[in-house]
N, C-alpha and C positions, 0 to 999 in steps of 0.2 A: 626907476628900476633899470638894472643893466640890460635886461632883455629888450626893452623898448628903445634902447639907444643904439642898437647894432644896425649897420648900414644894410648888410645882406643877410637874409635868413632863408632857410629852406622852407618849402611849403608846410612840412610837418611842424617845424618850429613856429611858423607864423600862426598855425591853427592853435598850438599850445599857448602862445602869447595872447591870442584873442580870448581863449578860454580863461586864462589866469587873470586877465585884466578885470574880470567881473568881481574879483575878490579883493578885499582890503586886508593886507597882511604885512608883517614885518619878519624878515628872515634873520634869525639870530643863530650864530654858531654855538654849539655846545660840544665841548671836547669829548672824544670817545670814552675817556676814563670816567667822565661824569655821566655819560649817557650809554650805559652798557647794553641796554636792550636794542637801541637803534644801531649801535656799533655792530653787534653780532647778528641781529635779525635782518637788518635792512640790506646786508650784503647779498643775501639770497632770498629776498622777500617772496618772490613767486615760488621758489623751490619749497619753502616751508608752508606758506599759506594754502597752497594747492594740494598738499599732501594729506591723504586721509589719515586721521589719527593725531594730527598735530594739536588739535584742540584738547586732546586727552593727555598730552605730554605731561602736564603738571601732576596729574593723578598717578602716573606711572613711576614717579620717583620713589614713592613709598614701598612699592613692591619689587623694585629692581635690586638684585643681589648686591651690587656695589653701592649705588646711590642711596639705598635705604639707610645704610650706616652713616653716610655723610649727612643726610637729613636729620637723623637722630642726634648727631653731635651738634648740628646747628641749633636744633631745638633746645639742647641742653646749655647753649651759650658758649660752647667751646670755640676758641679762635681757629679759623681755618682759611685756606686759600679759596674756599667755596663761599658763594654768597647767594642769597635769595633776592630776586628782583621781580616783583609783580607775579609771583608764583612760579617763576622759572629759576632753575638752578644754574649758576655760572661758576666756571673755574677760571678765574681771571676774567678775560673778555670772551671766553669760549662758552657757548651754550652747551650744557650737559645733555646728552641724549641717552635716555634709558634703553635697556635691552629691547630689541624688537626690529621690525622690518624697516623702520624709519632710518636706521643706521645704513642699511644697504642702499636705500633709495638716495640718501645724501651722497654716498660714495659714487653711485651710478651716475647721478646727475652731474656731479663735478668732473668725473673722469670722462664721460661721454661728450663733453663739450668739444674736445679735440682729440680724444683718445691719447691724452698726455700720458707719459710714463708713470711708473710707480712713485718716483720722488716728487714730481709735480702734483700728482693727485694727492699725495700725503700732505704736501705743503698747502694745497687749497682747502683740504678738509680741516687740518689743524688750525688754520687761520681763524676759523669760526666755531668749531665744534670740539667737544671732548667726550671721550668714554674710554674705559680702561684698555680695551682690546683694539683700539683704533688702528694702530700700526699693523697688527696682524690681519685685521679685516681688510684694510686697503691692499696689503700684499696679496692676500688670497683672491680678492676681486680682480686685480690687475693681471695676476697669473692666469686667470680663467677667461680674460677678455679675448674674444676670437680675433679681433683686429690686431691687438698687441701681439698675440701669438703668431699671427700671419706675418706681421712686420719683423718679428724676431727671426723667423725662418728665412726671410729675405735679406736680413742684415749681413750675414756672413759674406754673401756675394758682393754687396756694396762695400763692406770693409776691405775685401781683397782688392777691389778696383781702386778705392781711395788710397790704400797703402801703396799700391803700384804707382798711382799718379803722383803721390807725394814724395816718392823716392827719387833722388837725383839720378839722372842718366849717366852712363859711363863717360860721356863727353863732358859733363859738367864737373866731374870729380877732379 
């Protein structure tokens, strides 16, 4: 195994290596296109598994105003960009999230990692999740973020300083 052949490892890695050596296993790569659940869910495993209500996600598709129609079409056998995988609904590789507080929690967790702006938050959410009002919900959340609002208020001052510093002085012209 590759882990056992490394010359220098941190104390944390050493403890994990010792723990893993008690198991017999073979690691096999499975492409994301063939392993949709792992691809979408493992990216934010702690985010989803620790959220209250995630275990009921499968039940909420039938009552969701948007996804209930998708579910009905899938049950009728209509071809779609949506698929069922182990009770979860996917749009391509994106996990479909029915209406509810889970949507806000996903946006909040991904945005609050570094209070990244609207575009980066949207990019992080869209990478793994899908719902019809996703863009609107991300925009609304980022607009109301106190830190981002504070940063925007400070930005004009920095923009003036940066534009002043980037302008060539009269002696350089």
